[in-house]
C-alpha angles and dihedrals in degrees: 000000000000092000091052091049093049092047090048092051091049092050092050090047093051092047090049090051091054090053094054120100116249092246092058109109102216127119132217088245090059091052093048091048092051092049091046092050090049090051092049093048091050093046098046103029094107094047092045091049092051091047092051092047091052091046091051093046091049089055096045095254102106121140138218090214127093119268135197138170115236134171122268112230125202115226093213099054104015088226129131111261103172141309140276136201111232126200134198145092111340096247092049093047090050090051092053113093102171146350117246117216117208119183131197140156121241121203091338089276103074131057113203124202112187115198113203123185107225138185097231141049088224109092091197096057117034146115125225114248105228116212097032122108135191111248101175141008119219119204117202120213111227 
């Protein structure tokens, strides 16, 4: 099963690479990393969510709201860059498919990373999910 998933990801990555214009500055390694991160987030989201919930409870910060781990998408590249635990009412958490990260510099001294819960894994076509917050950010070593 794992081999089929990896082969499938590689095929999609290679087909995506063929569809990119020549001027696009993105490497095959970037595509494979994004696909790999997406695969890892999907595979380990339940375990990560349970670990974060136990960590929060151990430190007196548990919640009565629903939680879920979803991928973080970058607006610039549309690739997966990590994962986040979201928190909110159960129906809103279920509706949330990803967290969109938007970055900007403010006054040349501050770097801002806005994390926006969204209802799609497509950073070009989404709606913000109001009432859902980001409780934790998960970095993935690649």
